[in-house]
PDB file of N, CA, C and O in Angstrom:
ATOM      1  N   MET A   1     295.101  14.306 180.433  1.00  0.00           N
ATOM      2  CA  MET A   1     294.352  15.542 180.297  1.00  0.00           C
ATOM      3  C   MET A   1     294.553  16.389 181.558  1.00  0.00           C
ATOM      4  O   MET A   1     294.529  15.873 182.675  1.00  0.00           O
ATOM      5  N   ILE A   2     294.743  17.654 181.366  1.00  0.00           N
ATOM      6  CA  ILE A   2     294.857  18.577 182.488  1.00  0.00           C
ATOM      7  C   ILE A   2     293.483  19.193 182.746  1.00  0.00           C
ATOM      8  O   ILE A   2     292.828  19.684 181.827  1.00  0.00           O
ATOM      9  N   ASP A   3     293.067  19.160 183.988  1.00  0.00           N
ATOM     10  CA  ASP A   3     291.791  19.739 184.406  1.00  0.00           C
ATOM     11  C   ASP A   3     292.053  21.192 184.811  1.00  0.00           C
ATOM     12  O   ASP A   3     292.692  21.450 185.832  1.00  0.00           O
ATOM     13  N   LEU A   4     291.562  22.131 184.016  1.00  0.00           N
ATOM     14  CA  LEU A   4     291.798  23.556 184.284  1.00  0.00           C
ATOM     15  C   LEU A   4     291.323  23.972 185.672  1.00  0.00           C
ATOM     16  O   LEU A   4     291.935  24.833 186.304  1.00  0.00           O
ATOM     17  N   GLY A   5     290.250  23.375 186.144  1.00  0.00           N
ATOM     18  CA  GLY A   5     289.698  23.730 187.439  1.00  0.00           C
ATOM     19  C   GLY A   5     290.545  23.288 188.618  1.00  0.00           C
ATOM     20  O   GLY A   5     290.333  23.750 189.739  1.00  0.00           O
ATOM     21  N   ARG A   6     291.507  22.394 188.383  1.00  0.00           N
ATOM     22  CA  ARG A   6     292.338  21.882 189.470  1.00  0.00           C
ATOM     23  C   ARG A   6     293.756  22.441 189.467  1.00  0.00           C
ATOM     24  O   ARG A   6     294.552  22.104 190.343  1.00  0.00           O
ATOM     25  N   LEU A   7     294.082  23.286 188.500  1.00  0.00           N
ATOM     26  CA  LEU A   7     295.423  23.859 188.442  1.00  0.00           C
ATOM     27  C   LEU A   7     295.624  24.876 189.558  1.00  0.00           C
ATOM     28  O   LEU A   7     294.693  25.580 189.950  1.00  0.00           O
ATOM     29  N   LYS A   8     296.850  24.941 190.064  1.00  0.00           N
ATOM     30  CA  LYS A   8     297.190  25.909 191.099  1.00  0.00           C
ATOM     31  C   LYS A   8     298.580  26.472 190.819  1.00  0.00           C
ATOM     32  O   LYS A   8     299.314  25.940 189.986  1.00  0.00           O
ATOM     33  N   LYS A   9     298.933  27.534 191.506  1.00  0.00           N
ATOM     34  CA  LYS A   9     300.224  28.196 191.266  1.00  0.00           C
ATOM     35  C   LYS A   9     301.394  27.229 191.345  1.00  0.00           C
ATOM     36  O   LYS A   9     302.373  27.382 190.614  1.00  0.00           O
ATOM     37  N   ALA A  10     301.306  26.243 192.215  1.00  0.00           N
ATOM     38  CA  ALA A  10     302.397  25.275 192.381  1.00  0.00           C
ATOM     39  C   ALA A  10     302.630  24.450 191.109  1.00  0.00           C
ATOM     40  O   ALA A  10     303.691  23.845 190.953  1.00  0.00           O
ATOM     41  N   ASP A  11     301.652  24.423 190.204  1.00  0.00           N
ATOM     42  CA  ASP A  11     301.795  23.664 188.952  1.00  0.00           C
ATOM     43  C   ASP A  11     302.626  24.408 187.906  1.00  0.00           C
ATOM     44  O   ASP A  11     303.119  23.795 186.959  1.00  0.00           O
ATOM     45  N   LEU A  12     302.785  25.719 188.067  1.00  0.00           N
ATOM     46  CA  LEU A  12     303.592  26.483 187.114  1.00  0.00           C
ATOM     47  C   LEU A  12     305.016  25.938 187.087  1.00  0.00           C
ATOM     48  O   LEU A  12     305.624  25.711 188.133  1.00  0.00           O
ATOM     49  N   GLY A  13     305.538  25.733 185.893  1.00  0.00           N
ATOM     50  CA  GLY A  13     306.897  25.223 185.738  1.00  0.00           C
ATOM     51  C   GLY A  13     306.992  23.709 185.716  1.00  0.00           C
ATOM     52  O   GLY A  13     308.065  23.167 185.452  1.00  0.00           O
ATOM     53  N   ARG A  14     305.891  23.010 185.987  1.00  0.00           N
ATOM     54  CA  ARG A  14     305.942  21.548 185.951  1.00  0.00           C
ATOM     55  C   ARG A  14     306.115  21.055 184.524  1.00  0.00           C
ATOM     56  O   ARG A  14     305.635  21.677 183.577  1.00  0.00           O
ATOM     57  N   ARG A  15     306.802  19.936 184.380  1.00  0.00           N
ATOM     58  CA  ARG A  15     307.007  19.314 183.069  1.00  0.00           C
ATOM     59  C   ARG A  15     305.699  18.692 182.606  1.00  0.00           C
ATOM     60  O   ARG A  15     304.994  18.047 183.382  1.00  0.00           O
ATOM     61  N   VAL A  16     305.383  18.894 181.335  1.00  0.00           N
ATOM     62  CA  VAL A  16     304.175  18.338 180.736  1.00  0.00           C
ATOM     63  C   VAL A  16     304.517  17.642 179.423  1.00  0.00           C
ATOM     64  O   VAL A  16     305.574  17.863 178.831  1.00  0.00           O
ATOM     65  N   VAL A  17     303.597  16.803 178.994  1.00  0.00           N
ATOM     66  CA  VAL A  17     303.714  16.106 177.719  1.00  0.00           C
ATOM     67  C   VAL A  17     302.506  16.504 176.876  1.00  0.00           C
ATOM     68  O   VAL A  17     301.366  16.420 177.332  1.00  0.00           O
ATOM     69  N   TYR A  18     302.765  16.935 175.650  1.00  0.00           N
ATOM     70  CA  TYR A  18     301.721  17.318 174.696  1.00  0.00           C
ATOM     71  C   TYR A  18     301.636  16.243 173.623  1.00  0.00           C
ATOM     72  O   TYR A  18     302.646  15.855 173.037  1.00  0.00           O
ATOM     73  N   ARG A  19     300.425  15.769 173.373  1.00  0.00           N
ATOM     74  CA  ARG A  19     300.174  14.784 172.311  1.00  0.00           C
ATOM     75  C   ARG A  19     299.138  15.389 171.363  1.00  0.00           C
ATOM     76  O   ARG A  19     298.034  15.743 171.778  1.00  0.00           O
ATOM     77  N   ASP A  20     299.505  15.503 170.091  1.00  0.00           N
ATOM     78  CA  ASP A  20     298.638  16.187 169.141  1.00  0.00           C
ATOM     79  C   ASP A  20     297.506  15.334 168.583  1.00  0.00           C
ATOM     80  O   ASP A  20     296.674  15.852 167.839  1.00  0.00           O
ATOM     81  N   GLY A  21     297.444  14.061 168.910  1.00  0.00           N
ATOM     82  CA  GLY A  21     296.385  13.204 168.395  1.00  0.00           C
ATOM     83  C   GLY A  21     296.763  12.507 167.100  1.00  0.00           C
ATOM     84  O   GLY A  21     296.036  11.626 166.640  1.00  0.00           O
ATOM     85  N   TRP A  22     297.877  12.882 166.507  1.00  0.00           N
ATOM     86  CA  TRP A  22     298.355  12.282 165.263  1.00  0.00           C
ATOM     87  C   TRP A  22     299.650  11.504 165.482  1.00  0.00           C
ATOM     88  O   TRP A  22     300.259  11.020 164.528  1.00  0.00           O
ATOM     89  N   GLY A  23     300.065  11.388 166.735  1.00  0.00           N
ATOM     90  CA  GLY A  23     301.263  10.626 167.050  1.00  0.00           C
ATOM     91  C   GLY A  23     302.454  11.460 167.486  1.00  0.00           C
ATOM     92  O   GLY A  23     303.421  10.923 168.026  1.00  0.00           O
ATOM     93  N   ALA A  24     302.398  12.751 167.263  1.00  0.00           N
ATOM     94  CA  ALA A  24     303.511  13.612 167.677  1.00  0.00           C
ATOM     95  C   ALA A  24     303.440  13.865 169.184  1.00  0.00           C
ATOM     96  O   ALA A  24     302.370  14.114 169.740  1.00  0.00           O
ATOM     97  N   VAL A  25     304.590  13.794 169.819  1.00  0.00           N
ATOM     98  CA  VAL A  25     304.684  14.014 171.255  1.00  0.00           C
ATOM     99  C   VAL A  25     305.794  15.029 171.514  1.00  0.00           C
ATOM    100  O   VAL A  25     306.885  14.919 170.956  1.00  0.00           O
ATOM    101  N   GLN A  26     305.509  16.017 172.363  1.00  0.00           N
ATOM    102  CA  GLN A  26     306.504  17.023 172.733  1.00  0.00           C
ATOM    103  C   GLN A  26     306.465  17.217 174.231  1.00  0.00           C
ATOM    104  O   GLN A  26     305.400  17.171 174.847  1.00  0.00           O
ATOM    105  N   GLU A  27     307.637  17.435 174.819  1.00  0.00           N
ATOM    106  CA  GLU A  27     307.698  17.766 176.238  1.00  0.00           C
ATOM    107  C   GLU A  27     307.940  19.257 176.385  1.00  0.00           C
ATOM    108  O   GLU A  27     308.625  19.876 175.570  1.00  0.00           O
ATOM    109  N   GLY A  28     307.375  19.814 177.421  1.00  0.00           N
ATOM    110  CA  GLY A  28     307.553  21.230 177.683  1.00  0.00           C
ATOM    111  C   GLY A  28     307.301  21.532 179.144  1.00  0.00           C
ATOM    112  O   GLY A  28     307.303  20.642 179.994  1.00  0.00           O
ATOM    113  N   GLU A  29     307.081  22.817 179.419  1.00  0.00           N
ATOM    114  CA  GLU A  29     306.889  23.300 180.789  1.00  0.00           C
ATOM    115  C   GLU A  29     305.619  24.137 180.839  1.00  0.00           C
ATOM    116  O   GLU A  29     305.418  25.012 179.997  1.00  0.00           O
ATOM    117  N   LEU A  30     304.769  23.875 181.813  1.00  0.00           N
ATOM    118  CA  LEU A  30     303.541  24.643 181.974  1.00  0.00           C
ATOM    119  C   LEU A  30     303.899  26.067 182.371  1.00  0.00           C
ATOM    120  O   LEU A  30     304.522  26.287 183.410  1.00  0.00           O
ATOM    121  N   SER A  31     303.504  27.043 181.541  1.00  0.00           N
ATOM    122  CA  SER A  31     303.862  28.433 181.835  1.00  0.00           C
ATOM    123  C   SER A  31     302.686  29.257 182.340  1.00  0.00           C
ATOM    124  O   SER A  31     302.883  30.219 183.083  1.00  0.00           O
ATOM    125  N   SER A  32     301.468  28.899 181.950  1.00  0.00           N
ATOM    126  CA  SER A  32     300.281  29.604 182.443  1.00  0.00           C
ATOM    127  C   SER A  32     299.034  28.894 181.900  1.00  0.00           C
ATOM    128  O   SER A  32     299.125  27.880 181.209  1.00  0.00           O
ATOM    129  N   TRP A  33     297.871  29.458 182.236  1.00  0.00           N
ATOM    130  CA  TRP A  33     296.607  28.935 181.728  1.00  0.00           C
ATOM    131  C   TRP A  33     295.549  30.019 181.850  1.00  0.00           C
ATOM    132  O   TRP A  33     295.713  31.009 182.564  1.00  0.00           O
ATOM    133  N   ASN A  34     294.465  29.798 181.131  1.00  0.00           N
ATOM    134  CA  ASN A  34     293.296  30.662 181.268  1.00  0.00           C
ATOM    135  C   ASN A  34     292.067  29.756 181.331  1.00  0.00           C
ATOM    136  O   ASN A  34     292.198  28.569 181.631  1.00  0.00           O
ATOM    137  N   ASP A  35     290.899  30.282 181.061  1.00  0.00           N
ATOM    138  CA  ASP A  35     289.697  29.455 181.181  1.00  0.00           C
ATOM    139  C   ASP A  35     289.497  28.503 180.008  1.00  0.00           C
ATOM    140  O   ASP A  35     288.542  27.727 180.007  1.00  0.00           O
ATOM    141  N   ARG A  36     290.381  28.547 179.005  1.00  0.00           N
ATOM    142  CA  ARG A  36     290.221  27.679 177.835  1.00  0.00           C
ATOM    143  C   ARG A  36     291.474  26.878 177.474  1.00  0.00           C
ATOM    144  O   ARG A  36     291.364  25.744 177.008  1.00  0.00           O
ATOM    145  N   TYR A  37     292.642  27.442 177.679  1.00  0.00           N
ATOM    146  CA  TYR A  37     293.893  26.814 177.239  1.00  0.00           C
ATOM    147  C   TYR A  37     294.920  26.718 178.361  1.00  0.00           C
ATOM    148  O   TYR A  37     294.879  27.460 179.342  1.00  0.00           O
ATOM    149  N   VAL A  38     295.844  25.775 178.180  1.00  0.00           N
ATOM    150  CA  VAL A  38     297.072  25.777 178.972  1.00  0.00           C
ATOM    151  C   VAL A  38     298.162  26.262 178.024  1.00  0.00           C
ATOM    152  O   VAL A  38     298.108  26.007 176.821  1.00  0.00           O
ATOM    153  N   PHE A  39     299.145  26.957 178.569  1.00  0.00           N
ATOM    154  CA  PHE A  39     300.236  27.483 177.763  1.00  0.00           C
ATOM    155  C   PHE A  39     301.501  26.744 178.148  1.00  0.00           C
ATOM    156  O   PHE A  39     301.867  26.659 179.320  1.00  0.00           O
ATOM    157  N   VAL A  40     302.164  26.210 177.125  1.00  0.00           N
ATOM    158  CA  VAL A  40     303.329  25.359 177.335  1.00  0.00           C
ATOM    159  C   VAL A  40     304.532  25.963 176.624  1.00  0.00           C
ATOM    160  O   VAL A  40     304.457  26.315 175.447  1.00  0.00           O
ATOM    161  N   LYS A  41     305.649  26.080 177.354  1.00  0.00           N
ATOM    162  CA  LYS A  41     306.917  26.492 176.751  1.00  0.00           C
ATOM    163  C   LYS A  41     307.592  25.230 176.235  1.00  0.00           C
ATOM    164  O   LYS A  41     307.894  24.315 177.001  1.00  0.00           O
ATOM    165  N   PHE A  42     307.825  25.191 174.935  1.00  0.00           N
ATOM    166  CA  PHE A  42     308.506  24.044 174.344  1.00  0.00           C
ATOM    167  C   PHE A  42     309.991  24.354 174.186  1.00  0.00           C
ATOM    168  O   PHE A  42     310.798  23.905 175.000  1.00  0.00           O
ATOM    169  N   LYS A  43     310.366  25.105 173.169  1.00  0.00           N
ATOM    170  CA  LYS A  43     311.776  25.438 172.950  1.00  0.00           C
ATOM    171  C   LYS A  43     312.068  26.916 173.150  1.00  0.00           C
ATOM    172  O   LYS A  43     313.170  27.285 173.555  1.00  0.00           O
ATOM    173  N   GLY A  44     311.103  27.746 172.872  1.00  0.00           N
ATOM    174  CA  GLY A  44     311.316  29.185 172.983  1.00  0.00           C
ATOM    175  C   GLY A  44     310.877  29.731 174.321  1.00  0.00           C
ATOM    176  O   GLY A  44     310.450  28.980 175.197  1.00  0.00           O
ATOM    177  N   PRO A  45     310.983  31.053 174.482  1.00  0.00           N
ATOM    178  CA  PRO A  45     310.657  31.683 175.763  1.00  0.00           C
ATOM    179  C   PRO A  45     309.160  31.872 175.995  1.00  0.00           C
ATOM    180  O   PRO A  45     308.734  32.115 177.125  1.00  0.00           O
ATOM    181  N   ASP A  46     308.357  31.762 174.932  1.00  0.00           N
ATOM    182  CA  ASP A  46     306.923  32.033 175.048  1.00  0.00           C
ATOM    183  C   ASP A  46     306.117  30.743 175.136  1.00  0.00           C
ATOM    184  O   ASP A  46     306.483  29.722 174.554  1.00  0.00           O
ATOM    185  N   GLY A  47     305.012  30.810 175.874  1.00  0.00           N
ATOM    186  CA  GLY A  47     304.110  29.673 175.971  1.00  0.00           C
ATOM    187  C   GLY A  47     303.232  29.574 174.736  1.00  0.00           C
ATOM    188  O   GLY A  47     302.833  30.587 174.160  1.00  0.00           O
ATOM    189  N   VAL A  48     302.934  28.343 174.335  1.00  0.00           N
ATOM    190  CA  VAL A  48     302.076  28.063 173.189  1.00  0.00           C
ATOM    191  C   VAL A  48     300.730  27.566 173.719  1.00  0.00           C
ATOM    192  O   VAL A  48     300.693  26.681 174.573  1.00  0.00           O
ATOM    193  N   ALA A  49     299.625  28.127 173.221  1.00  0.00           N
ATOM    194  CA  ALA A  49     298.295  27.703 173.653  1.00  0.00           C
ATOM    195  C   ALA A  49     298.028  26.273 173.203  1.00  0.00           C
ATOM    196  O   ALA A  49     298.198  25.940 172.030  1.00  0.00           O
ATOM    197  N   CYS A  50     297.612  25.436 174.139  1.00  0.00           N
ATOM    198  CA  CYS A  50     297.321  24.036 173.857  1.00  0.00           C
ATOM    199  C   CYS A  50     295.986  23.665 174.492  1.00  0.00           C
ATOM    200  O   CYS A  50     295.641  24.160 175.564  1.00  0.00           O
ATOM    201  N   GLU A  51     295.249  22.801 173.832  1.00  0.00           N
ATOM    202  CA  GLU A  51     294.015  22.280 174.401  1.00  0.00           C
ATOM    203  C   GLU A  51     294.367  21.434 175.621  1.00  0.00           C
ATOM    204  O   GLU A  51     295.245  20.576 175.523  1.00  0.00           O
ATOM    205  N   PRO A  52     293.721  21.642 176.757  1.00  0.00           N
ATOM    206  CA  PRO A  52     294.033  20.867 177.961  1.00  0.00           C
ATOM    207  C   PRO A  52     293.893  19.354 177.763  1.00  0.00           C
ATOM    208  O   PRO A  52     294.591  18.579 178.417  1.00  0.00           O
ATOM    209  N   ARG A  53     293.007  18.935 176.875  1.00  0.00           N
ATOM    210  CA  ARG A  53     292.807  17.496 176.651  1.00  0.00           C
ATOM    211  C   ARG A  53     294.029  16.840 176.001  1.00  0.00           C
ATOM    212  O   ARG A  53     294.169  15.617 176.037  1.00  0.00           O
ATOM    213  N   ASN A  54     294.916  17.653 175.406  1.00  0.00           N
ATOM    214  CA  ASN A  54     296.107  17.126 174.741  1.00  0.00           C
ATOM    215  C   ASN A  54     297.360  17.193 175.601  1.00  0.00           C
ATOM    216  O   ASN A  54     298.445  16.827 175.149  1.00  0.00           O
ATOM    217  N   VAL A  55     297.216  17.660 176.840  1.00  0.00           N
ATOM    218  CA  VAL A  55     298.380  17.866 177.703  1.00  0.00           C
ATOM    219  C   VAL A  55     298.192  17.099 179.007  1.00  0.00           C
ATOM    220  O   VAL A  55     297.099  17.063 179.572  1.00  0.00           O
ATOM    221  N   GLU A  56     299.270  16.492 179.470  1.00  0.00           N
ATOM    222  CA  GLU A  56     299.246  15.826 180.772  1.00  0.00           C
ATOM    223  C   GLU A  56     300.568  16.089 181.474  1.00  0.00           C
ATOM    224  O   GLU A  56     301.575  16.388 180.833  1.00  0.00           O
ATOM    225  N   PHE A  57     300.554  15.976 182.783  1.00  0.00           N
ATOM    226  CA  PHE A  57     301.794  16.152 183.529  1.00  0.00           C
ATOM    227  C   PHE A  57     302.720  14.989 183.264  1.00  0.00           C
ATOM    228  O   PHE A  57     302.285  13.839 183.207  1.00  0.00           O
ATOM    229  N   ALA A  58     304.020  15.291 183.097  1.00  0.00           N
ATOM    230  CA  ALA A  58     305.004  14.251 182.833  1.00  0.00           C
ATOM    231  C   ALA A  58     305.175  13.360 184.055  1.00  0.00           C
ATOM    232  O   ALA A  58     305.384  12.154 183.926  1.00  0.00           O
ATOM    233  N   VAL A  59     305.086  13.952 185.235  1.00  0.00           N
ATOM    234  CA  VAL A  59     305.199  13.218 186.491  1.00  0.00           C
ATOM    235  C   VAL A  59     303.998  13.627 187.339  1.00  0.00           C
ATOM    236  O   VAL A  59     303.779  14.816 187.568  1.00  0.00           O
ATOM    237  N   PRO A  60     303.221  12.654 187.805  1.00  0.00           N
ATOM    238  CA  PRO A  60     302.063  13.004 188.643  1.00  0.00           C
ATOM    239  C   PRO A  60     302.494  13.734 189.916  1.00  0.00           C
ATOM    240  O   PRO A  60     303.589  13.514 190.435  1.00  0.00           O
ATOM    241  N   ALA A  61     301.616  14.599 190.403  1.00  0.00           N
ATOM    242  CA  ALA A  61     301.903  15.287 191.665  1.00  0.00           C
ATOM    243  C   ALA A  61     301.923  14.274 192.788  1.00  0.00           C
ATOM    244  O   ALA A  61     301.179  13.293 192.781  1.00  0.00           O
ATOM    245  N   GLU A  62     302.785  14.529 193.749  1.00  0.00           N
ATOM    246  CA  GLU A  62     302.870  13.619 194.889  1.00  0.00           C
ATOM    247  C   GLU A  62     301.640  13.776 195.770  1.00  0.00           C
ATOM    248  O   GLU A  62     301.176  14.888 196.023  1.00  0.00           O
ATOM    249  N   ALA A  63     301.126  12.654 196.227  1.00  0.00           N
ATOM    250  CA  ALA A  63     299.987  12.669 197.143  1.00  0.00           C
ATOM    251  C   ALA A  63     300.465  13.100 198.528  1.00  0.00           C
ATOM    252  O   ALA A  63     301.592  12.795 198.919  1.00  0.00           O
ATOM    253  N   PRO A  64     299.618  13.803 199.264  1.00  0.00           N
ATOM    254  CA  PRO A  64     300.008  14.192 200.615  1.00  0.00           C
ATOM    255  C   PRO A  64     300.298  12.953 201.462  1.00  0.00           C
ATOM    256  O   PRO A  64     299.650  11.917 201.311  1.00  0.00           O
ATOM    257  N   ALA A  65     301.265  13.075 202.338  1.00  0.00           N
ATOM    258  CA  ALA A  65     301.624  11.951 203.208  1.00  0.00           C
ATOM    259  C   ALA A  65     300.500  11.671 204.196  1.00  0.00           C
ATOM    260  O   ALA A  65     299.897  12.594 204.744  1.00  0.00           O
ATOM    261  N   LYS A  66     300.228  10.407 204.415  1.00  0.00           N
ATOM    262  CA  LYS A  66     299.213  10.011 205.387  1.00  0.00           C
ATOM    263  C   LYS A  66     299.886   9.828 206.745  1.00  0.00           C
ATOM    264  O   LYS A  66     301.024   9.368 206.840  1.00  0.00           O
ATOM    265  N   GLY A  67     299.186  10.182 207.740  1.00  0.00           N
ATOM    266  CA  GLY A  67     299.788   9.953 209.037  1.00  0.00           C
ATOM    267  C   GLY A  67     299.095  10.634 210.078  1.00  0.00           C
ATOM    268  O   GLY A  67     299.483  10.540 211.243  1.00  0.00           O
TER     269      GLY A  67
END
């Protein structure tokens, strides 16, 4: 699940995985978001509105280095 409150500009363009709840899985790219939806580019040039609970990052963000 993507937390809308934690998204930042650096997340734009990150690879995401969409799961529809019925078994279908699609990979895409985070193109934008608003206060209700994340928008994911799948095959075309436009982002598709998706419920944040159905989308997760394909690769977790790297944690800051400790030191």
